[in-house]
C-alpha positions as CSV (number, residue, x, y, z in Angstrom):
1,M,-0.4,0.4,-0.2
2,H,1.2,3.9,-0.8
3,S,1.2,5.8,1.9
4,N,1.3,8.4,0.1
5,T,-1.5,9.4,-2.1
6,L,-3.5,12.6,-2.2
7,L,-6.9,11.3,-3.7
8,P,-10.0,11.5,-0.8
9,P,-11.6,8.5,-0.1
10,L,-12.5,6.3,-2.4
11,T,-15.4,3.9,-2.7
12,L,-15.2,0.7,-5.2
13,R,-18.1,-0.6,-6.0
14,R,-19.5,-2.8,-9.4
15,A,-20.2,-0.8,-12.2
16,V,-24.2,-0.3,-12.7
17,P,-25.5,0.4,-16.5
18,D,-24.7,4.1,-15.6
19,D,-21.6,4.2,-15.0
20,L,-20.8,3.1,-19.1
21,P,-19.9,6.4,-20.3
22,G,-17.4,6.9,-17.5
23,V,-15.4,3.7,-18.0
24,L,-15.3,4.0,-22.0
25,T,-13.6,7.6,-21.1
26,L,-11.2,6.2,-18.5
27,L,-10.4,3.1,-20.9
28,A,-10.4,5.3,-24.0
29,D,-8.2,7.4,-22.3
30,T,-5.7,4.8,-21.1
31,A,-5.4,3.1,-24.1
32,E,-4.7,7.0,-26.5
33,W,-1.5,6.9,-23.7
34,L,-0.8,3.7,-24.5
35,H,-0.7,4.7,-28.6
36,L,1.3,7.5,-27.6
37,R,4.0,5.3,-25.5
38,G,4.1,3.0,-28.7
39,V,1.9,0.4,-26.8
40,R,-1.4,-1.7,-29.0
41,Q,-2.5,-4.2,-26.7
42,W,-5.7,-1.9,-26.3
43,P,-7.9,-0.8,-29.8
44,R,-7.0,3.3,-30.5
45,G,-10.3,5.3,-29.2
46,G,-10.6,2.0,-25.6
47,F,-13.2,-0.5,-26.4
48,G,-16.9,-0.4,-27.5
49,P,-20.3,-0.6,-25.4
50,E,-20.1,-4.2,-26.5
51,R,-17.3,-5.2,-24.7
52,I,-17.9,-3.9,-21.8
53,V,-21.7,-3.9,-21.7
54,P,-21.3,-8.1,-20.4
55,L,-18.5,-7.3,-17.9
56,I,-21.4,-4.8,-16.0
57,E,-24.1,-7.3,-16.9
58,E,-22.7,-10.0,-15.7
59,Q,-21.4,-8.0,-12.4
60,V,-17.2,-9.1,-12.0
61,L,-16.3,-4.7,-12.9
62,Y,-16.0,-3.0,-10.6
63,L,-14.3,0.7,-10.7
64,L,-13.1,3.0,-8.0
65,E,-15.4,6.4,-7.5
66,G,-13.8,9.4,-6.2
67,R,-16.1,11.7,-3.7
68,F,-17.9,13.4,-7.0
69,G,-19.0,9.7,-8.2
70,E,-16.4,10.4,-11.3
71,T,-14.7,7.4,-12.8
72,V,-11.2,6.6,-10.6
73,A,-9.8,3.0,-11.8
74,T,-11.6,0.0,-12.9
75,I,-10.6,-3.8,-13.1
76,A,-12.9,-6.4,-14.0
77,L,-12.1,-10.1,-12.5
78,D,-14.1,-12.6,-13.6
79,G,-13.1,-16.5,-14.0
80,H,-12.8,-16.4,-18.1
81,A,-9.8,-18.7,-19.3
82,D,-8.5,-17.4,-22.1
83,A,-8.9,-20.6,-24.5
84,E,-6.2,-18.5,-26.7
85,F,-3.8,-18.4,-23.9
86,W,-4.9,-20.1,-20.7
87,T,-4.3,-24.7,-21.5
88,Q,-6.4,-27.1,-19.5
89,A,-2.9,-28.1,-18.0
90,D,-3.1,-24.8,-16.7
91,R,-6.0,-25.8,-14.7
92,P,-7.8,-22.8,-15.8
93,D,-11.2,-23.8,-13.3
94,A,-7.7,-22.7,-10.3
95,A,-8.2,-19.0,-11.1
96,L,-9.4,-16.0,-11.5
97,Y,-8.6,-13.6,-13.9
98,V,-7.7,-9.6,-14.2
99,H,-9.0,-7.5,-17.2
100,K,-9.6,-3.7,-18.3
101,L,-7.0,-2.8,-15.4
102,A,-6.8,1.1,-16.0
103,V,-6.1,4.3,-13.5
104,S,-7.3,7.7,-14.4
105,R,-3.5,9.2,-15.3
106,A,-4.6,11.6,-12.5
107,A,-4.2,8.8,-10.1
108,A,-1.4,7.4,-11.9
109,G,1.3,6.6,-8.6
110,T,-0.9,6.5,-7.0
111,G,-0.6,3.1,-5.1
112,L,-4.5,2.0,-6.8
113,G,-3.0,0.0,-8.9
114,D,-1.5,-2.2,-6.6
115,A,-4.1,-2.2,-4.5
116,L,-6.7,-3.2,-6.9
117,L,-4.7,-6.3,-7.6
118,D,-4.1,-6.8,-3.8
119,W,-7.7,-6.1,-3.4
120,A,-8.6,-9.2,-6.2
121,G,-6.5,-11.8,-4.9
122,V,-8.4,-11.1,-2.0
123,V,-11.3,-12.5,-3.9
124,V,-9.6,-15.2,-5.0
125,A,-8.6,-16.8,-2.0
126,A,-12.0,-15.9,-0.3
127,S,-13.7,-17.7,-3.6
128,G,-11.4,-20.9,-2.1
129,L,-9.4,-20.5,-5.7
130,D,-5.2,-20.8,-6.3
131,W,-4.5,-18.4,-8.6
132,L,-4.7,-14.4,-9.4
133,R,-4.6,-14.4,-13.1
134,L,-4.1,-12.3,-17.1
135,D,-2.0,-11.7,-20.0
136,C,-1.1,-8.2,-21.2
137,S,0.7,-6.9,-24.5
138,K,3.6,-8.8,-25.2
139,D,5.7,-5.6,-26.4
140,N,5.1,-3.7,-22.7
141,P,8.3,-5.0,-21.3
142,R,7.3,-1.8,-18.1
143,L,4.1,-3.1,-17.8
144,Q,5.8,-6.7,-17.5
145,Q,7.9,-5.6,-15.2
146,Y,5.8,-3.7,-13.6
147,Y,3.6,-6.9,-12.2
148,R,6.6,-9.2,-11.3
149,R,7.0,-6.4,-8.4
150,R,3.8,-6.4,-7.4
151,G,4.5,-11.0,-6.9
152,F,3.5,-12.6,-10.3
153,R,5.1,-15.2,-12.7
154,H,5.5,-14.7,-15.9
155,L,4.8,-18.1,-17.5
156,R,5.1,-18.2,-20.8
157,T,4.5,-15.8,-23.7
158,V,1.9,-16.9,-26.1
159,D,2.7,-15.5,-29.8
160,L,0.0,-15.5,-31.9
161,P,-0.5,-12.8,-35.2
162,H,-3.6,-11.5,-34.5
163,R,-3.4,-10.6,-30.6
164,A,-0.9,-7.9,-29.3
165,S,-1.7,-10.0,-25.7
166,G,0.2,-12.8,-25.2
167,A,1.9,-12.5,-21.8
168,L,1.1,-14.9,-19.2
169,F,1.6,-14.1,-15.6
170,Q,0.1,-15.3,-12.4
171,R,0.5,-14.9,-8.3
172,P,-1.3,-16.8,-5.5
173,A,-4.3,-16.0,-4.3
174,E,-3.6,-14.2,-0.6
175,L,-6.0,-13.3,2.1
176,R,-4.4,-10.1,3.5
177,A,-6.0,-8.0,6.1
178,G,-5.7,-4.1,5.7
179,V,-4.9,-4.4,2.1
180,A,-6.2,-1.3,0.7
181,E,-7.4,0.3,3.8
182,G,-6.5,4.1,3.4
183,L,-6.6,4.4,0.0
184,F,-10.6,2.7,-0.9
185,R,-13.6,1.6,0.9
186,T,-15.2,-1.6,-0.6
187,M,-18.9,-2.6,-0.7
188,D,-18.5,-5.7,0.4
189,L,-17.2,-7.3,-1.9
190,V,-15.1,-9.7,-0.8
191,N,-17.6,-12.3,-2.1
192,A,-17.7,-11.2,-5.7
């Protein structure tokens, strides 16, 4: 946890349909920021509603909301193992998977990404599963290093020509007290 955050108290909650515009804007801003740095993990302009609405409907998309209702960060956490990446030998049902993790540029560097990943690890452990997993860009060594510093182990890189993503990471589930303490409060989401 980073204690140097200057953000007001934030609330982590499940996204609802009314949150769609804010989520799409945050993801589009993040995608543009990535593109300006030469990273092509996400489509330029972000994701269309057809990619985000199902996550809201399945109640697996969460957002961090600021004091005035602004979307500060997003994370999707679900059991959907991408079949192009995760094999049966990986035991895909032994994990939950992170998708659409994004932090607004105004909140970058405040530890929110770390806290969201730690929260996700608690959810995985509370669900009785073994692993928190994610895939990220094959061509983004800075992001891969970020995940390594957060305790993720690189399993392998799946190089599919039609996919920018493919670097596969996992870390063990953890039950830790105070994961997000001081950064955000949760809305009864441990049993997500």
